[in-house]
C-alpha positions in Angstrom: -21.5 -11.1 -34.9 -23.5 -9.8 -32.1 -22.8 -10.3 -28.4 -25.5 -11.8 -26.3 -26.7 -9.8 -23.4 -25.6 -10.9 -20.0 -28.6 -12.5 -18.2 -27.5 -11.7 -14.7 -25.7 -8.7 -13.4 -22.7 -8.9 -11.2 -23.3 -8.3 -7.5 -21.9 -4.9 -6.6 -23.1 -4.7 -3.0 -19.9 -4.4 -1.0 -19.8 -4.0 2.8 -19.1 -0.5 4.1 -16.5 -1.8 6.6 -14.1 -4.7 6.3 -11.1 -6.0 8.3 -8.8 -4.4 5.8 -10.5 -1.0 5.9 -10.4 -1.0 9.7 -6.7 -1.9 9.7 -6.0 0.8 7.1 -7.8 3.4 9.2 -5.7 2.3 12.3 -2.5 2.5 10.3 -3.3 6.0 8.9 -4.2 7.2 12.4 -0.8 5.9 13.8 1.2 7.3 10.9 -0.3 10.8 11.1 1.1 11.2 14.6 4.7 10.4 13.6 7.4 13.0 13.7 9.6 13.8 10.7 12.4 11.7 12.2 10.1 8.7 12.7 8.8 9.0 9.1 12.3 9.0 7.8 13.2 5.9 9.9 10.1 4.1 8.5 11.1 5.1 4.9 14.7 3.9 5.4 13.4 0.6 6.8 11.1 0.1 3.8 13.9 0.9 1.4 16.1 -1.6 3.1 13.4 -4.3 2.7 12.9 -3.4 -1.0 16.4 -2.8 -2.2 18.5 -4.5 0.5 20.9 -2.7 2.8 20.3 0.7 4.3 20.8 2.9 1.2 18.4 3.7 -1.6 18.7 2.2 -5.0 20.4 5.3 -6.4 23.0 5.5 -3.6 24.0 1.8 -3.9 23.9 1.9 -7.8 22.1 -1.4 -8.0 19.7 -2.4 -10.8 21.6 -1.1 -13.8 
């Protein structure tokens, strides 16, 4: 069996700048100015959101 050729091509014309790309650039700019202590605090907060509590998954021994 042969496949038929696609008559129309997909539109691959994407905008150079979107709301998400502007937000990402702003977040990267803010994050690059953080100190090591601030980065650690952000990572700890993210781990608490993902795993619950203030410890990482390995420390709390969850998810056997």
